[in-house]
N, C-alpha and C positions, 0 to 999 in steps of 0.2 A: 296368496302367490302372487295376483292381480295387481295387489299395493306393490309386492316388491319387484316386481318384472317391470312398473309404470316407472318406479326410481330408479332403477338399473338405464332403462331405454328410453323414459325421460315418457310425459305423458302427451297422447299424438294431440288433445285440443288445446295445450297451453303454447303458448310461442318456447323456444327455447328447449321445447318439453319440461318445462318449469323452473320452477328455483330452488325447490326441494330439492329436485334432481341432477342440477345444475350445482347446487354445493356438493350433497354427497360424491357425483362422482368426482369434483377436485379433492376435495377433502379425505378419503381414500385414499386417489393418487399421492399426494403429500405423504401421508401418511407414512401408506408403506413403503413408499422410498426413502423416507428418512430412517421405517427401521432397516432397513436391506444398505443405507449409510454406516451404518454402526459395524457391519461387516469388513473384517481385517483378514489380509491373504500378507503373512510376514510383514505384518505391520501395515502394508497399503490399503486402502480404500479409496472408492471411486467417489466414495462421499454424498453431495447431495445431486450428483446425477443419474444417481440409481432413480431418481424421480421420472426423467424422462425415459428412463427403461422401462418403468413400471406404466406410465401416459403410455405408451406404443404399444403396450400388453391390452391395456386399455381399448386402444382405441381399436386394436386385432378386433378384436370380440363385439365392437362396435356399440360401447358403452361409453359413449362422447357428447360433446356440449354441440350447442346451434353455431355455425359456424361465425358468426359475427360476434356473437357474445365473446369465446374461443380468441378472437381476433382481440378483442377490447382488452381481454385479462392480462392475455399477453402482453402486449402494447405497454400496459397500465404495469405488468410485473415489473418490467425493463426497466421503467422509468425509475422504479424504488429503488432499484438495486444498482442502475450505474451514482445515482442521487446523494445516499448513502457512499458508497464509494469515492466519489469526491468530495464529500465531506471530511470525509478518514484521510485524503491523502493530501488536500489541499492547500495546509498550511505550512509542507516541507515541498509544495512540489517545484518553485521556484529556486529555494536555496537548493536544491540537490542538484542546481546546474552547474553551482560555483567551484572552482578551483577540482577537486579528486571529485565529486561527483559527476564532474562534465565527462570525464573519461570513462567511468560506470554506464553512463548514457548512453555514452557513443557504441560501445560494444554493448548493449541491449538493443538499440537498434540495428544494431550490426544482424545481429539474430532475426529480428523482424523483414527487414531485406530482406535474408537468402530467405528466407521461407514462401514468403511472396513473390520473388523470382525464379524460387522451384515448383510453388502452383502455378504460375504462369507458364512454364516451360512444360509440366505435364498436361497441363490442358491444351496445348498447341501439339504434342507429340500424339498424345493417347486422346487427342477427341472428346474425352472426359466434360462436360459441359463444364460452362465456369460456375453455375449457381453450385451443381455436386461438390466441386475441387474447394470453393470457398466454403463451405460446410468441411471437408475433408480437413481442410489450413484450421479453421477454426476447432476443431475435436482434436488435431494432432496437439496443436499448441495449447488445450485444454481452455480457450479461451470465451467463454459464453456471452460477454455482451460485444463478442464480432459476430460470433453468430446471430443473435437478436439485430443489430445493425445491418448483415446483410438481409435479412429479410426483412427489414423497412424496407432497405431502399430498392429491393424487389417486388415490392407491392408500389413502393413511388412510381417507378418505373415503369411495370406493367399491369399494375392495379389486380393483380394474385399475389395469393400467394405461392410457395414454389415449397412441396415439401422434401425436398433432393439434398434441398441446404439441412434439416434437420436430419435426413436419413445418411447423409454423410456424415455430419458430425458426430452422429448415435455411435455409425461405426466406427469411427476412426479416437475416439475418445480413450475407453480402456489401455489401447496401446499408447497411447498418447501419455497418458499419466506413467506408465511402467515405462513407455522409453524414454524418459528426462532423467527418471531417478538410473536406469539403465548407462545412459548417459555421461551422466556423474561420478558413475563408477568409474566407468572406462578411463575418461579422462585423469582420475586419480592413477591407477596403472599406466597410464601412455605418457604422464607428468614424470613418472617414477615420486610420488610424494612422499617426502617422510612427514608423517603427519605430528609428530610431536614439536618437530622445530615451524611448523605453519604454526600454530596452535600458537607455539610461546610469541611465535612474533607477532599475529596476532590478537594477544593479548593487549601487548601495545602499542596497536593501534599499526605498529607498521603497512605499508603500503598506502593503497588510496583511499584509507579513512583515517588518514592522518587528520582531514581536515571533517570528519564527521562525526569525531567520536570528542571524550572530555574527558583528562586526565587529571587528577591532583598530585600535584610535586612538593616534598619540602629541598628547601635551600639553603646554604650558611649564604648568607652575605659578605662576601670575600671583594669586593669592588670599590677601591678605596674614592671613585668618583659619586659614586651614590650616597658616599657618608653625610649625615648631616640633611640630607632631601627628604622634602616632604612627599607621600602617599599619589598626591594629585598635579607631581611634576614630573613622577616616571613616564604616564605613557604616551607623550609627547617625544620623551627620546628614545624608548625601547618599539613607537609604532606596529604593536602587538596588540592581538585580543587576548588579555587574561584579568585576574580576579586575584588580589589578594589576600585573602582569610582572615589568616593566625600568624600572631608573631608572639615570638621568645626572644626578647629584650636579650643582651650580652650581660646585661650590667643587673643581676637580683634573681633572673632565671623568672623574669614575672612572663605569661602567657596573656595573651588578652585580644582584643579584636581590632581589626585594623581599619580608621577611617581615612578619609583626605586628608585629615592634619598630620597623621602617624610620621615619625620622622625614625628614617632606616639608619643603622650607625655598623661599621663592618662587626663581625660577628653573631648580629643578628640571626635567627633561623625565622621563614616566612613559610607560609603553605599558599604554594600556589597554582590558581585552577586555570588550563589551559587547553587546545586541542594539542595532541599530541605532535603536530609537523613544527608548531612553535615551541616545542620545551625545550628544544635542545638550544635555542639562540636565546631563550630567556635564562636559562640554568646558566650560559656563556658570561651571559652581562649582568646575571647577580654576584654567581661565586661557584658551589658547588654542591650537586645533589647529595642527600643525606638521607638514611631512615630516621622518621620518626613515628611515633604514639601518642598525638594530636588529644587525644580521649583521654589517656594518663594523667595529660600534663595537668588538665584545668578542669576540673569534675565539674566545676558550677557552668561549662559553658555547656552547650548541648545544640545538637542538629537535629533540626525537626524537617515532614517532608508538608508544605502546606499547598490548598487546593485553591487557585486562583477562582475564586467563585460570584465576587460583588462584580454585577454588570459595568459600574461608572468606572471600574479598572481597565476594563475592556479598551485596548489601541494604547494606552499608557507606557510611556518607556519608564522601565527602573530609577531613574536618576530623577523623571519627576513625584516618583513615591518616600522619595527622602526613608525610608527604612535606615538607614543607619546616621543620619542625625536626628533622626525622629525619637529614635527607639534604644541605639547604641549595637543594633542587631546587624547582621550582613546576609543579604543574598548571593548563595556564593556560584549555584547553578541555576537553568531551567529546564523543566522534561515538557518534550510537546511532543504528542505521540509515538511517545516512548524513545525519543533520544535527546538525548541531553546538551542542551547548547550553554556556552560563553553567556556567564551573566554579565554583558558588555552593557554599560548605562545606556544606551542607545535601544535595546534590545525591547521591543513593544511585549506586551504581554497583552494574552488571549484567553478568555475564559474555559477554564478549565484545562489549565498549564499548572503545573506540580513546583513549586520552585521549594531547593533547599536551603533554608536558611538556619543559620549559624547563632546563636548570644546566649544570656542568660536564662534563667527559665521565665523572670520576668517581662524579658523584652522579646524574648519567640513570642510569649501569649497578647503583648500587646500588638505586633506585628498582626497575632492569627487574627484578632477583628478586625484590622484593617484591612487584610487579603481575603477575608471572606471564611475560607474552610469548611464550608457547610454545605455536604452531602443533598439536604434539603435540599438545596436553592439549583444546585446542578442537578438532579432526580427530576424536576419539572421543564416537561419537553417547551422549547420553543418552536413554537409551530408554522410562528407567521414567515421566518425567513424558508424552511420550508419549502411551503406552497407557492410562496412567491416568486421561490428559486425554479420550484417544477414549473410553473408558468412561462416566466421568462426563457426557462430550456424548450421548450414547445416552441414557442414563438420564434429562438433562435436557429431551432433545429430544423423548423420549414422554412429559413431564410434561401433559397436556391444561391449557389455562387458556380462563377463559370471556368473553367479551367479549360487551355487551349490544348486540344488534340481529343477532348472528352464529350463525345456528342449532347450528352444530358446536363445540365445542369448539377451541379452535387449539392447536397444537401445533407448536413451533420445530422441532421433524424433525429428520432426519439431516444435516441442509446447518444451521440454527441454532443445534444444540446443539452440538454440537463447536466450530464458531467461536466463539459465546458463549462457551465456556468455555477455549477456546487465548488468547483474546483477554485474559483475567481473569488461569488462569495464568501469560503470559508478563508481563504487568504486575504482578501481586502476587506473582509467587511468590520473588522476592530477596525479600520483606519477612521470607519465613517459609525462607529458607535453601534455597530450593528452584530446582534447578537447570536451567531452561529454554532454555537459548543451545543452537541447533543453528549450525551455519557456512552459508552463504549459499550454498554447492555444496550442502550435506545438505540445506537448506529446497525446494531448488530442484529436485530428485531427486527430491524426495517429493511436490510439487506438481505435476510433469510426470509424473510416474509414474499419480497418481492421476489428473487431468485426462482424459489420452489413457485410458486404461481405462473411465471416464464415459463418453468420446463415444464410444470406439468403440458401446459396448454402445446406446447411443440411437441409432446411426445403426445400427446391425443389426435393434433391434428396429423402427424406422420403416421400414426397406429395404424392406418387402414392398408397403406402400400408396402411395409415394411420387409413381412417375410419373404413377399412374391420378389421382393428389387434384388433384398439380399443373393435370394437361392437361386433367381434366373435373369437376375439383370448388371449380374455383375457384379454385386456389390464387397463379396468378397476379394477381389482385386484394391476394390480402394483402401483397405487395411494396409498392404503396401503402398500407396500411395503415403498413407498418414503417418507409417514409419519411416519412411525418407525425408516428410517432409519436419518430423520430429528430432532427429538423431543430427543426419547433417547438419544442419546451422548450428548446432550445442556444442556439436565435438568441433570445426572450425572455431567458431569464436572462441572456443575455452583456449586451444591452442595456439590464438591470435594474443589472447587476454595473457596467456600466462608467458608465453615468449618474447612478446614486442613489449607488451604493458606491464609485464612485471609484477603482476598481482598474483597475491597473497591466495591460498587453495581455497582456504575458508571463505574469505571474499568471493573469488570466481564464481564459487557454484551456488555462492547467495543472489549473484548477481543474474545466474542464467538461470536459476528458479524463480526470476523475478521478472527474469524477459519470456516467458511461458506463464506468468501470472498465477503458478502451479503451486497452491497450499501444501499438497500431498512431497511437492519435492523440496519445499523447504522444512517441514518439518523432516524429513530424512536429512537435512543439510545439520539443521540444529543439533540431531542424534548424534552427529558426529564429533562432537567439539563444545564444550563447558563456556565459550565465549558467544560474543554477540555478532560478530562478524558476519556470518551467515544473512542474520536478519538484518542487521546495515544493511547491507548489500541489496537484498529482495526488497525494501524498503525505499532506499533510494532509487532506484528504476523502475519499479511497481507503478508512479502513477503515469509516466511517459509511455511506458509499453504498453500499458491501459489503453488511452489515449489512440497511441498507433494503431493499435491492434481494434480497433473499433475504427475507424479511418480509411483503413488501407483494405477491410472489409467490403466497406462499400465504394471504395472506387473502383475495386477487381471487377465488382457487379457494375455499376455501369459505363465504365470505358470498356469491357467485353461482353456484357451482358446481351 
């Protein structure tokens, strides 16, 4: 019994209670939390946040870690978490601001600004400490990196941890998850949505997804001005991003792949891949849209998705590969981080891209050898960029930046620094032949380990005073503050997005889910429709929102703390 007590409460003669004690408490906290995360009520779960609550229970019963060890593990877990997020969202971060993505990101920014504004108003009107209010804000929008950034900023400012940040987060988080989903449901009735029509519009890419998705279209050539013109001469005339994949000739009815020397004639039928916003202009230019079953016309031509796994291809453009000229196969689209891109000649490839290639069995096989398609090579982790990036992130996070009106210099901290470096290194690394790709499973493992360690340590640190704060310290009132911060910005932004920006409903709820970085809300949105609009909207605004949540949490602490 003495051994068990020492394992759970720590060995008094060893630093931090001993390694076995520390590992046991941390492991049990995470394991029990993940087990509870599988519990769903009406399809909604609190997910890994259960680890935080288990940690609070352990901390309340004095099963804790040494405070210095706790602080290190918490910060290290946070770094792993935000760095892996940055690696995932980095490739699409800057492209998300172009054209249609700009409007979606402005709406997500509005949600963030409204939430911060309400937090400041509640801080001054109720007298609740800003540390508590920032914790409530992070819980209300279910943003764990914001919680970590606030705690780190407070440590830099005051030299000590503030457990009330974690307490505010823990109290407001459960209704934050539910409140977001209820807001999306309320908007459906407030806006009187016809779901069948909205889904029909979303499936063809209408709304602000027109520039963020890819659509194939069959066109019969009727424009006599393009009769006799070669494919390579068309792009300057049309000035749009598109790829012509296949052609069915008017004479003879033969179907073949297109290359730069292929000549168009009136009556030919072509398969064009482009973004939905350009489809109408391209159709008008060439002729008339028709329906065509290309797979049935020439069964010798096959379509296959191939992974880019050769390091030497990292950063190369499609035109440099010369797949069409060398092998007689066409790359028609490129899938990166779940989003299809038009295979324009100047598009730079990255390790892990999945290209759709069309050609004969032999041509595709030859192209496959050039591109790689080796899962074994992808599964081998590239650890150098990860640890170099984390080191650079720590350096960047420690640099002070002075802002007018803020008494203390602002630091990006151990949440913001690694996040920014990982976004930059995953976006621009391929240009300098730096391989930053990690498989989805490896990235997810790194991220889940990081967030699990972080939440466990936050819970253990906050557990001692949690019950007393909620019962005697007015913690139950914080729930109400959290509900206001959750629901009000979403409803206001939802109405603006619909009536002013004319967003499709399914795109809109994806944007709102992304603006709160809330996976359960995305899962709920995806269950409402078979189209990809919610997922694309979510992915478009997620990177900027994550960055803003981390930055604003720190600014609130440093300016009002």
